[in-house]
N, CA, C, O and the ligand as a Tripos MOL2 file, in Angstrom:
@<TRIPOS>MOLECULE
protein
  237   235    60     0     0
PROTEIN
NO_CHARGES

@<TRIPOS>ATOM
      1 N           0.8480   -1.1920    0.0000 N.3       1 MET1
      2 CA          0.0000    0.0000    0.0000 C.3       1 MET1
      3 C           0.8830    1.2410    0.0000 C.2       1 MET1
      4 O           1.6930    1.4430    0.9050 O.2       1 MET1
      5 N           0.7190    2.0470   -1.0020 N.am      2 VAL2
      6 CA          1.5670    3.2270   -1.1460 C.3       2 VAL2
      7 C           0.7730    4.4570   -0.7480 C.2       2 VAL2
      8 O          -0.3160    4.7170   -1.2600 O.2       2 VAL2
      9 N           1.3340    5.1810    0.1520 N.am      3 TYR3
     10 CA          0.6930    6.4160    0.5740 C.3       3 TYR3
     11 C           1.6630    7.5630    0.3650 C.2       3 TYR3
     12 O           2.6680    7.6760    1.0660 O.2       3 TYR3
     13 N           1.3570    8.4070   -0.5980 N.am      4 GLU4
     14 CA          2.2210    9.5510   -0.8560 C.3       4 GLU4
     15 C           1.7170   10.7530   -0.0990 C.2       4 GLU4
     16 O           0.5890   11.2080   -0.2890 O.2       4 GLU4
     17 N           2.5620   11.2480    0.7490 N.am      5 LYS5
     18 CA          2.1870   12.4230    1.5040 C.3       5 LYS5
     19 C           2.5140   13.6690    0.6900 C.2       5 LYS5
     20 O           3.6610   13.9030    0.3100 O.2       5 LYS5
     21 N           1.5050   14.4410    0.4390 N.am      6 ILE6
     22 CA          1.6950   15.6460   -0.3710 C.3       6 ILE6
     23 C           1.7820   16.8510    0.5490 C.2       6 ILE6
     24 O           0.9210   17.0760    1.4000 O.2       6 ILE6
     25 N           2.8250   17.6030    0.3560 N.am      7 ILE7
     26 CA          3.0690   18.7550    1.2070 C.3       7 ILE7
     27 C           3.1140   20.0070    0.3530 C.2       7 ILE7
     28 O           3.7210   20.0160   -0.7180 O.2       7 ILE7
     29 N           2.4810   21.0460    0.8190 N.am      8 CYS8
     30 CA          2.5180   22.3240    0.1150 C.3       8 CYS8
     31 C           3.9550   22.8550    0.1040 C.2       8 CYS8
     32 O           4.5830   22.9560    1.1570 O.2       8 CYS8
     33 N           4.4780   23.1940   -1.0770 N.am      9 PRO9
     34 CA          5.8690   23.6600   -1.1610 C.3       9 PRO9
     35 C           6.0560   25.0530   -0.5730 C.2       9 PRO9
     36 O           7.1910   25.4970   -0.3960 O.2       9 PRO9
     37 N           4.9920   25.7340   -0.2750 N.am     10 TYR10
     38 CA          5.1110   27.1070    0.2120 C.3      10 TYR10
     39 C           5.0410   27.1770    1.7300 C.2      10 TYR10
     40 O           5.8160   27.9010    2.3550 O.2      10 TYR10
     41 N           4.1290   26.4370    2.3200 N.am     11 CYS11
     42 CA          3.9670   26.5270    3.7700 C.3      11 CYS11
     43 C           4.3000   25.2170    4.4550 C.2      11 CYS11
     44 O           4.2590   25.1250    5.6820 O.2      11 CYS11
     45 N           4.6300   24.2000    3.6690 N.am     12 LYS12
     46 CA          5.0160   22.8880    4.1810 C.3      12 LYS12
     47 C           3.8850   22.1850    4.9320 C.2      12 LYS12
     48 O           4.1200   21.2600    5.7100 O.2      12 LYS12
     49 N           2.6840   22.6270    4.6910 N.am     13 SER13
     50 CA          1.5520   21.9760    5.3160 C.3      13 SER13
     51 C           1.1330   20.7530    4.5190 C.2      13 SER13
     52 O           1.2520   20.7270    3.2940 O.2      13 SER13
     53 N           0.6450   19.7480    5.2160 N.am     14 ASP14
     54 CA          0.1280   18.5860    4.5040 C.3      14 ASP14
     55 C          -1.3950   18.6260    4.4060 C.2      14 ASP14
     56 O          -2.0340   17.6320    4.0610 O.2      14 ASP14
     57 N          -1.9450   19.7480    4.7020 N.am     15 ASN15
     58 CA         -3.3920   19.9280    4.5910 C.3      15 ASN15
     59 C          -3.7160   20.3430    3.1610 C.2      15 ASN15
     60 O          -4.0300   21.5010    2.8840 O.2      15 ASN15
     61 N          -3.6300   19.3670    2.2660 N.am     16 VAL16
     62 CA         -3.6690   19.6150    0.8360 C.3      16 VAL16
     63 C          -4.6830   18.6820    0.1920 C.2      16 VAL16
     64 O          -4.7650   17.5050    0.5410 O.2      16 VAL16
     65 N          -5.4450   19.2080   -0.7410 N.am     17 VAL17
     66 CA         -6.4160   18.3890   -1.4540 C.3      17 VAL17
     67 C          -6.1850   18.5320   -2.9530 C.2      17 VAL17
     68 O          -5.5900   19.5030   -3.4200 O.2      17 VAL17
     69 N          -6.6640   17.5530   -3.6840 N.am     18 LYS18
     70 CA         -6.5420   17.6100   -5.1310 C.3      18 LYS18
     71 C          -7.4860   18.6630   -5.7000 C.2      18 LYS18
     72 O          -8.5840   18.8830   -5.1890 O.2      18 LYS18
     73 N          -7.0300   19.3040   -6.7670 N.am     19 ASN19
     74 CA         -7.7960   20.4090   -7.3410 C.3      19 ASN19
     75 C          -7.8380   20.3010   -8.8620 C.2      19 ASN19
     76 O          -7.7140   21.3030   -9.5670 O.2      19 ASN19
     77 N          -8.0120   19.1010   -9.3540 N.am     20 GLY20
     78 CA         -8.1330   18.9150  -10.7890 C.3      20 GLY20
     79 C          -6.7800   18.9270  -11.4930 C.2      20 GLY20
     80 O          -5.7320   18.7890  -10.8610 O.2      20 GLY20
     81 N          -6.8240   19.0920  -12.8000 N.am     21 ARG21
     82 CA         -5.5980   19.1030  -13.5880 C.3      21 ARG21
     83 C          -5.5670   20.3400  -14.4680 C.2      21 ARG21
     84 O          -6.6060   20.8870  -14.8350 O.2      21 ARG21
     85 N          -4.3700   20.7660  -14.7950 N.am     22 ASN22
     86 CA         -4.2550   21.9190  -15.6840 C.3      22 ASN22
     87 C          -4.1820   21.4540  -17.1280 C.2      22 ASN22
     88 O          -4.3720   20.2720  -17.4150 O.2      22 ASN22
     89 N          -3.9100   22.3750  -18.0330 N.am     23 SER23
     90 CA         -3.9750   22.0680  -19.4580 C.3      23 SER23
     91 C          -2.8910   21.1000  -19.9000 C.2      23 SER23
     92 O          -3.0350   20.4400  -20.9290 O.2      23 SER23
     93 N          -1.8130   21.0050  -19.1410 N.am     24 THR24
     94 CA         -0.7420   20.0870  -19.5240 C.3      24 THR24
     95 C          -0.8800   18.7410  -18.8300 C.2      24 THR24
     96 O          -0.0050   17.8840  -18.9460 O.2      24 THR24
     97 N          -1.9760   18.5560  -18.1100 N.am     25 GLY25
     98 CA         -2.2310   17.2630  -17.4980 C.3      25 GLY25
     99 C          -1.5730   17.0700  -16.1500 C.2      25 GLY25
    100 O          -1.6060   15.9730  -15.5920 O.2      25 GLY25
    101 N          -0.9890   18.0980  -15.6340 N.am     26 ARG26
    102 CA         -0.3840   17.9810  -14.3130 C.3      26 ARG26
    103 C          -1.4330   18.0890  -13.2200 C.2      26 ARG26
    104 O          -2.4150   18.8240  -13.3300 O.2      26 ARG26
    105 N          -1.1900   17.3390  -12.1770 N.am     27 GLN27
    106 CA         -2.0970   17.3880  -11.0430 C.3      27 GLN27
    107 C          -1.9780   18.7190  -10.3300 C.2      27 GLN27
    108 O          -0.8920   19.1390   -9.9300 O.2      27 GLN27
    109 N          -3.0990   19.3630  -10.1830 N.am     28 ARG28
    110 CA         -3.1080   20.5950   -9.4020 C.3      28 ARG28
    111 C          -3.5860   20.3000   -7.9980 C.2      28 ARG28
    112 O          -4.4630   19.4640   -7.7830 O.2      28 ARG28
    113 N          -3.0040   20.9890   -7.0630 N.am     29 MET29
    114 CA         -3.3560   20.7800   -5.6770 C.3      29 MET29
    115 C          -3.7710   22.0970   -5.0420 C.2      29 MET29
    116 O          -3.3660   23.1730   -5.4810 O.2      29 MET29
    117 N          -4.5740   21.9910   -4.0170 N.am     30 MET30
    118 CA         -5.0020   23.1880   -3.3120 C.3      30 MET30
    119 C          -4.6340   23.0630   -1.8450 C.2      30 MET30
    120 O          -4.9640   22.0770   -1.1860 O.2      30 MET30
    121 N          -3.9500   24.0700   -1.3510 N.am     31 CYS31
    122 CA         -3.5500   24.0910    0.0480 C.3      31 CYS31
    123 C          -4.6830   24.6420    0.8920 C.2      31 CYS31
    124 O          -5.2630   25.6820    0.5820 O.2      31 CYS31
    125 N          -4.9820   23.9350    1.9510 N.am     32 ARG32
    126 CA         -6.0930   24.3700    2.8010 C.3      32 ARG32
    127 C          -5.6190   25.0670    4.0610 C.2      32 ARG32
    128 O          -6.4120   25.3910    4.9440 O.2      32 ARG32
    129 N          -4.3310   25.2920    4.1330 N.am     33 ASN33
    130 CA         -3.7980   26.0390    5.2650 C.3      33 ASN33
    131 C          -4.2250   27.5010    5.1390 C.2      33 ASN33
    132 O          -3.9030   28.1630    4.1530 O.2      33 ASN33
    133 N          -4.9410   27.9950    6.1260 N.am     34 SER34
    134 CA         -5.4750   29.3490    6.0320 C.3      34 SER34
    135 C          -4.3780   30.3980    6.0680 C.2      34 SER34
    136 O          -4.6040   31.5390    5.6660 O.2      34 SER34
    137 N          -3.1960   30.0330    6.5400 N.am     35 GLU35
    138 CA         -2.0990   30.9920    6.6100 C.3      35 GLU35
    139 C          -1.2220   30.9580    5.3600 C.2      35 GLU35
    140 O          -0.2710   31.7310    5.2350 O.2      35 GLU35
    141 N          -1.5470   30.0680    4.4530 N.am     36 CYS36
    142 CA         -0.7230   29.9290    3.2610 C.3      36 CYS36
    143 C          -1.0800   31.0110    2.2470 C.2      36 CYS36
    144 O          -2.2540   31.2890    2.0020 O.2      36 CYS36
    145 N          -0.0570   31.6120    1.6660 N.am     37 LYS37
    146 CA         -0.3000   32.6700    0.6910 C.3      37 LYS37
    147 C          -0.5330   32.1010   -0.6990 C.2      37 LYS37
    148 O          -1.1250   32.7680   -1.5480 O.2      37 LYS37
    149 N          -0.0810   30.8920   -0.9410 N.am     38 HIS38
    150 CA         -0.3110   30.2410   -2.2240 C.3      38 HIS38
    151 C          -1.3700   29.1680   -2.0130 C.2      38 HIS38
    152 O          -1.1350   28.1620   -1.3430 O.2      38 HIS38
    153 N          -2.5110   29.3980   -2.5850 N.am     39 LYS39
    154 CA         -3.5960   28.4600   -2.3420 C.3      39 LYS39
    155 C          -3.5120   27.2430   -3.2400 C.2      39 LYS39
    156 O          -3.9670   26.1580   -2.8770 O.2      39 LYS39
    157 N          -2.9280   27.4280   -4.4120 N.am     40 THR40
    158 CA         -2.8450   26.3090   -5.3370 C.3      40 THR40
    159 C          -1.4060   26.1380   -5.8150 C.2      40 THR40
    160 O          -0.6350   27.0940   -5.8870 O.2      40 THR40
    161 N          -1.0740   24.9110   -6.1330 N.am     41 PHE41
    162 CA          0.2360   24.6380   -6.7070 C.3      41 PHE41
    163 C           0.1280   23.3660   -7.5200 C.2      41 PHE41
    164 O          -0.8870   22.6700   -7.4760 O.2      41 PHE41
    165 N           1.1870   23.0670   -8.2660 N.am     42 GLN42
    166 CA          1.1840   21.8670   -9.0870 C.3      42 GLN42
    167 C           2.1560   20.8590   -8.5130 C.2      42 GLN42
    168 O           3.1970   21.2070   -7.9560 O.2      42 GLN42
    169 N           1.7910   19.6250   -8.6630 N.am     43 LEU43
    170 CA          2.7020   18.5670   -8.2550 C.3      43 LEU43
    171 C           3.8740   18.4930   -9.2160 C.2      43 LEU43
    172 O           3.7080   18.5430  -10.4350 O.2      43 LEU43
    173 N           5.0510   18.3740   -8.6460 N.am     44 GLU44
    174 CA          6.2400   18.2210   -9.4870 C.3      44 GLU44
    175 C           6.6030   16.7460   -9.5270 C.2      44 GLU44
    176 O           6.7390   16.0870   -8.4960 O.2      44 GLU44
    177 N           6.7550   16.2520  -10.7460 N.am     45 TYR45
    178 CA          7.0520   14.8300  -10.8810 C.3      45 TYR45
    179 C           8.5480   14.5410  -10.9630 C.2      45 TYR45
    180 O           8.9800   13.4090  -10.7430 O.2      45 TYR45
    181 N           9.3300   15.5590  -11.2780 N.am     46 SER46
    182 CA         10.7670   15.3380  -11.4690 C.3      46 SER46
    183 C          11.5720   16.0370  -10.3810 C.2      46 SER46
    184 O          12.5700   16.7060  -10.6500 O.2      46 SER46
    185 N          11.1170   15.8640   -9.1650 N.am     47 ASN47
    186 CA         11.7260   16.5990   -8.0680 C.3      47 ASN47
    187 C          12.3470   15.6750   -7.0300 C.2      47 ASN47
    188 O          12.6780   16.1100   -5.9270 O.2      47 ASN47
    189 N          12.5030   14.4210   -7.3720 N.am     48 ASN48
    190 CA         12.9480   13.4600   -6.3660 C.3      48 ASN48
    191 C          14.4330   13.5790   -6.0550 C.2      48 ASN48
    192 O          14.8600   13.2910   -4.9370 O.2      48 ASN48
    193 N          15.2020   13.9910   -7.0150 N.am     49 ALA49
    194 CA         16.6520   13.9500   -6.8490 C.3      49 ALA49
    195 C          17.2040   15.2260   -6.2340 C.2      49 ALA49
    196 O          18.3860   15.2920   -5.8980 O.2      49 ALA49
    197 N          16.3820   16.2090   -6.0890 N.am     50 SER50
    198 CA         16.9090   17.5030   -5.6710 C.3      50 SER50
    199 C          16.2050   18.0450   -4.4350 C.2      50 SER50
    200 O          15.9730   19.2470   -4.3050 O.2      50 SER50
    201 N          15.8760   17.1390   -3.5400 N.am     51 LYS51
    202 CA         15.2630   17.6230   -2.3020 C.3      51 LYS51
    203 C          16.3460   18.1520   -1.3550 C.2      51 LYS51
    204 O          17.3640   17.4940   -1.1410 O.2      51 LYS51
    205 N          16.1310   19.3010   -0.8100 N.am     52 PRO52
    206 CA         17.1610   19.9240    0.0310 C.3      52 PRO52
    207 C          17.1810   19.3720    1.4520 C.2      52 PRO52
    208 O          17.1020   20.1300    2.4190 O.2      52 PRO52
    209 N          17.2860   18.0800    1.5720 N.am     53 GLY53
    210 CA         17.3980   17.5060    2.8970 C.3      53 GLY53
    211 C          16.0490   17.3700    3.5670 C.2      53 GLY53
    212 O          15.4340   18.3550    3.9750 O.2      53 GLY53
    213 N          15.6100   16.1600    3.6710 N.am     54 VAL54
    214 CA         14.3110   15.9370    4.2860 C.3      54 VAL54
    215 C          14.5060   15.5800    5.7560 C.2      54 VAL54
    216 O          15.1720   14.6050    6.1040 O.2      54 VAL54
    217 N          13.9180   16.3840    6.5800 N.am     55 LYS55
    218 CA         14.0460   16.1490    8.0090 C.3      55 LYS55
    219 C          12.7650   15.5410    8.5670 C.2      55 LYS55
    220 O          11.6590   15.8590    8.1310 O.2      55 LYS55
    221 N          12.9420   14.6850    9.5140 N.am     56 GLU56
    222 CA         11.7760   14.1240   10.1710 C.3      56 GLU56
    223 C          11.2560   15.0950   11.2170 C.2      56 GLU56
    224 O          12.0140   15.6980   11.9760 O.2      56 GLU56
    225 N           9.9660   15.2200   11.2280 N.am     57 LYS57
    226 CA          9.3720   16.1250   12.2020 C.3      57 LYS57
    227 C           8.7880   15.3390   13.3640 C.2      57 LYS57
    228 O           8.2270   14.2570   13.1940 O.2      57 LYS57
    229 N           8.9300   15.8960   14.5060 N.am     58 ASN58
    230 CA          8.3020   15.3230   15.6820 C.3      58 ASN58
    231 C           7.0370   16.1090   15.9970 C.2      58 ASN58
    232 O           7.0820   17.2740   16.3940 O.2      58 ASN58
    233 N           5.9140   15.4380   15.8080 N.am     59 TYR59
    234 CA          4.6560   16.1500   16.0560 C.3      59 TYR59
    235 C           4.2350   15.9990   17.5120 C.2      59 TYR59
    236 O           3.1990   16.5290   17.9140 O.2      59 TYR59
    237 ZN          0.3840   26.0760    1.5780 Zn       60 ZN60
@<TRIPOS>BOND
     1     1     2 1
     2     2     3 1
     3     3     4 2
     4     3     5 am
     5     5     6 1
     6     6     7 1
     7     7     8 2
     8     7     9 am
     9     9    10 1
    10    10    11 1
    11    11    12 2
    12    11    13 am
    13    13    14 1
    14    14    15 1
    15    15    16 2
    16    15    17 am
    17    17    18 1
    18    18    19 1
    19    19    20 2
    20    19    21 am
    21    21    22 1
    22    22    23 1
    23    23    24 2
    24    23    25 am
    25    25    26 1
    26    26    27 1
    27    27    28 2
    28    27    29 am
    29    29    30 1
    30    30    31 1
    31    31    32 2
    32    31    33 am
    33    33    34 1
    34    34    35 1
    35    35    36 2
    36    35    37 am
    37    37    38 1
    38    38    39 1
    39    39    40 2
    40    39    41 am
    41    41    42 1
    42    42    43 1
    43    43    44 2
    44    43    45 am
    45    45    46 1
    46    46    47 1
    47    47    48 2
    48    47    49 am
    49    49    50 1
    50    50    51 1
    51    51    52 2
    52    51    53 am
    53    53    54 1
    54    54    55 1
    55    55    56 2
    56    55    57 am
    57    57    58 1
    58    58    59 1
    59    59    60 2
    60    59    61 am
    61    61    62 1
    62    62    63 1
    63    63    64 2
    64    63    65 am
    65    65    66 1
    66    66    67 1
    67    67    68 2
    68    67    69 am
    69    69    70 1
    70    70    71 1
    71    71    72 2
    72    71    73 am
    73    73    74 1
    74    74    75 1
    75    75    76 2
    76    75    77 am
    77    77    78 1
    78    78    79 1
    79    79    80 2
    80    79    81 am
    81    81    82 1
    82    82    83 1
    83    83    84 2
    84    83    85 am
    85    85    86 1
    86    86    87 1
    87    87    88 2
    88    87    89 am
    89    89    90 1
    90    90    91 1
    91    91    92 2
    92    91    93 am
    93    93    94 1
    94    94    95 1
    95    95    96 2
    96    95    97 am
    97    97    98 1
    98    98    99 1
    99    99   100 2
   100    99   101 am
   101   101   102 1
   102   102   103 1
   103   103   104 2
   104   103   105 am
   105   105   106 1
   106   106   107 1
   107   107   108 2
   108   107   109 am
   109   109   110 1
   110   110   111 1
   111   111   112 2
   112   111   113 am
   113   113   114 1
   114   114   115 1
   115   115   116 2
   116   115   117 am
   117   117   118 1
   118   118   119 1
   119   119   120 2
   120   119   121 am
   121   121   122 1
   122   122   123 1
   123   123   124 2
   124   123   125 am
   125   125   126 1
   126   126   127 1
   127   127   128 2
   128   127   129 am
   129   129   130 1
   130   130   131 1
   131   131   132 2
   132   131   133 am
   133   133   134 1
   134   134   135 1
   135   135   136 2
   136   135   137 am
   137   137   138 1
   138   138   139 1
   139   139   140 2
   140   139   141 am
   141   141   142 1
   142   142   143 1
   143   143   144 2
   144   143   145 am
   145   145   146 1
   146   146   147 1
   147   147   148 2
   148   147   149 am
   149   149   150 1
   150   150   151 1
   151   151   152 2
   152   151   153 am
   153   153   154 1
   154   154   155 1
   155   155   156 2
   156   155   157 am
   157   157   158 1
   158   158   159 1
   159   159   160 2
   160   159   161 am
   161   161   162 1
   162   162   163 1
   163   163   164 2
   164   163   165 am
   165   165   166 1
   166   166   167 1
   167   167   168 2
   168   167   169 am
   169   169   170 1
   170   170   171 1
   171   171   172 2
   172   171   173 am
   173   173   174 1
   174   174   175 1
   175   175   176 2
   176   175   177 am
   177   177   178 1
   178   178   179 1
   179   179   180 2
   180   179   181 am
   181   181   182 1
   182   182   183 1
   183   183   184 2
   184   183   185 am
   185   185   186 1
   186   186   187 1
   187   187   188 2
   188   187   189 am
   189   189   190 1
   190   190   191 1
   191   191   192 2
   192   191   193 am
   193   193   194 1
   194   194   195 1
   195   195   196 2
   196   195   197 am
   197   197   198 1
   198   198   199 1
   199   199   200 2
   200   199   201 am
   201   201   202 1
   202   202   203 1
   203   203   204 2
   204   203   205 am
   205   205   206 1
   206   206   207 1
   207   207   208 2
   208   207   209 am
   209   209   210 1
   210   210   211 1
   211   211   212 2
   212   211   213 am
   213   213   214 1
   214   214   215 1
   215   215   216 2
   216   215   217 am
   217   217   218 1
   218   218   219 1
   219   219   220 2
   220   219   221 am
   221   221   222 1
   222   222   223 1
   223   223   224 2
   224   223   225 am
   225   225   226 1
   226   226   227 1
   227   227   228 2
   228   227   229 am
   229   229   230 1
   230   230   231 1
   231   231   232 2
   232   231   233 am
   233   233   234 1
   234   234   235 1
   235   235   236 2
@<TRIPOS>SUBSTRUCTURE
     1 MET1         2 RESIDUE 1 A MET
     2 VAL2         6 RESIDUE 1 A VAL
     3 TYR3        10 RESIDUE 1 A TYR
     4 GLU4        14 RESIDUE 1 A GLU
     5 LYS5        18 RESIDUE 1 A LYS
     6 ILE6        22 RESIDUE 1 A ILE
     7 ILE7        26 RESIDUE 1 A ILE
     8 CYS8        30 RESIDUE 1 A CYS
     9 PRO9        34 RESIDUE 1 A PRO
    10 TYR10       38 RESIDUE 1 A TYR
    11 CYS11       42 RESIDUE 1 A CYS
    12 LYS12       46 RESIDUE 1 A LYS
    13 SER13       50 RESIDUE 1 A SER
    14 ASP14       54 RESIDUE 1 A ASP
    15 ASN15       58 RESIDUE 1 A ASN
    16 VAL16       62 RESIDUE 1 A VAL
    17 VAL17       66 RESIDUE 1 A VAL
    18 LYS18       70 RESIDUE 1 A LYS
    19 ASN19       74 RESIDUE 1 A ASN
    20 GLY20       78 RESIDUE 1 A GLY
    21 ARG21       82 RESIDUE 1 A ARG
    22 ASN22       86 RESIDUE 1 A ASN
    23 SER23       90 RESIDUE 1 A SER
    24 THR24       94 RESIDUE 1 A THR
    25 GLY25       98 RESIDUE 1 A GLY
    26 ARG26      102 RESIDUE 1 A ARG
    27 GLN27      106 RESIDUE 1 A GLN
    28 ARG28      110 RESIDUE 1 A ARG
    29 MET29      114 RESIDUE 1 A MET
    30 MET30      118 RESIDUE 1 A MET
    31 CYS31      122 RESIDUE 1 A CYS
    32 ARG32      126 RESIDUE 1 A ARG
    33 ASN33      130 RESIDUE 1 A ASN
    34 SER34      134 RESIDUE 1 A SER
    35 GLU35      138 RESIDUE 1 A GLU
    36 CYS36      142 RESIDUE 1 A CYS
    37 LYS37      146 RESIDUE 1 A LYS
    38 HIS38      150 RESIDUE 1 A HIS
    39 LYS39      154 RESIDUE 1 A LYS
    40 THR40      158 RESIDUE 1 A THR
    41 PHE41      162 RESIDUE 1 A PHE
    42 GLN42      166 RESIDUE 1 A GLN
    43 LEU43      170 RESIDUE 1 A LEU
    44 GLU44      174 RESIDUE 1 A GLU
    45 TYR45      178 RESIDUE 1 A TYR
    46 SER46      182 RESIDUE 1 A SER
    47 ASN47      186 RESIDUE 1 A ASN
    48 ASN48      190 RESIDUE 1 A ASN
    49 ALA49      194 RESIDUE 1 A ALA
    50 SER50      198 RESIDUE 1 A SER
    51 LYS51      202 RESIDUE 1 A LYS
    52 PRO52      206 RESIDUE 1 A PRO
    53 GLY53      210 RESIDUE 1 A GLY
    54 VAL54      214 RESIDUE 1 A VAL
    55 LYS55      218 RESIDUE 1 A LYS
    56 GLU56      222 RESIDUE 1 A GLU
    57 LYS57      226 RESIDUE 1 A LYS
    58 ASN58      230 RESIDUE 1 A ASN
    59 TYR59      234 RESIDUE 1 A TYR
    60 ZN60       237 GROUP 0 **** ****
């Protein structure tokens, strides 16, 4: 079972829902964080190799 956690690239919130697709077929997402200035963003598919260090968070 694969569960991909989608995080808003602007506010790093995981309170994100799908928001349809754009004209190029990319998945659009909508951030539901009320403090986020970017409400929508697109999923990047070619971003796996260039993550600037993923840290584990303690909630
Ligand atoms: Zn956000």
